N, C-alpha and C positions, 0 to 999 in steps of 0.2 A: 564297287562304288568307287574306291578309290584312282580307277583309271579312266573314268567318266569326265570327259571335257566338253563343254557347251559353250559356245562363242556367240555373242550377240544381243543373249537376253539374261536377264537374272533369273537365277535358279535357287532353289533350297538344297542344292547336290550336297553342300559341303556340310549343313546342317543334318541330313540324312546319313551321311557318311560316319558322322559323331554318334549318332543313335544307333546305327549297326555296331560299331566298335565299341559301345557304352558297356559296360559292366551287366547293367539290368538287361539289356537286349540278350545278351550272350546266355545268361543266366534264365531267358523267358520269364522276366518278371514284367509282363508286357499288360499295363494296365492305365486308363484314362489320367492319372494322376503322375505317368511317369516322367513326363516333362517338367512340370512344376517340380518333383521331388528331385531331379536330378537336374536341375536349371544351373548348377557350378558347373557340372563337367560338359553339358550341351551347350554352355554359352561363356565360352572362357573370357577371362577380361583381358581386353588389350591392352596396351602401355597407354597409360593417360597422358593426354596435352598438358603441358603446363599452362597455367593461368594466365601470363604473360603471352603465351602465343595465341590463344582463344581472344585475348584481349585484341591484340595487333590482327587478328583477321578479323575482329568485329569492326574495328576502325576502318581497315582499308576497304569493307563491303559499304561502310556508310560513307565514305570518301567517293567511292564507284556510283553511289545512288546519288549523290550531292552531284556531282560533274554532269550524269546522264541528264539529270533533272533540269539542270543549267542549258547545257546544249539543245534540250527538248524546248525550252522556254524561249531560248534565242531565235529556234526557228519556226516558232507559233504567232501568230497574230497579235499576242498578248502576252507578253515576256513578264510583265509584273503581276500576272494573274495569281493568287494564292492558290490555285490547283497544281502550280508547279513545284509548292514546297515540300520539302521531306522531312521537314523538321518536329512534324506535329503542331505545329502552330497553325498560322492561317489567318 
């Protein structure tokens, strides 16, 4: 499993590799609760993203949506239509 490489599609090869390398798998402790019981080992936590970075990304996405909506409104037959708004108002 460690040498498996698949390009172009999303797979669960990494997850399967972690299962095969787990202590429970090596000791043949296989049953339907294996994944839930060994969740911490099978789904390691990655580094968390600082809240400031998430906030900046959210603001950038909102700004992009607003620019896109304005451009779409300018090209439309009714640039003042509330259907072009992205602020949740209307």
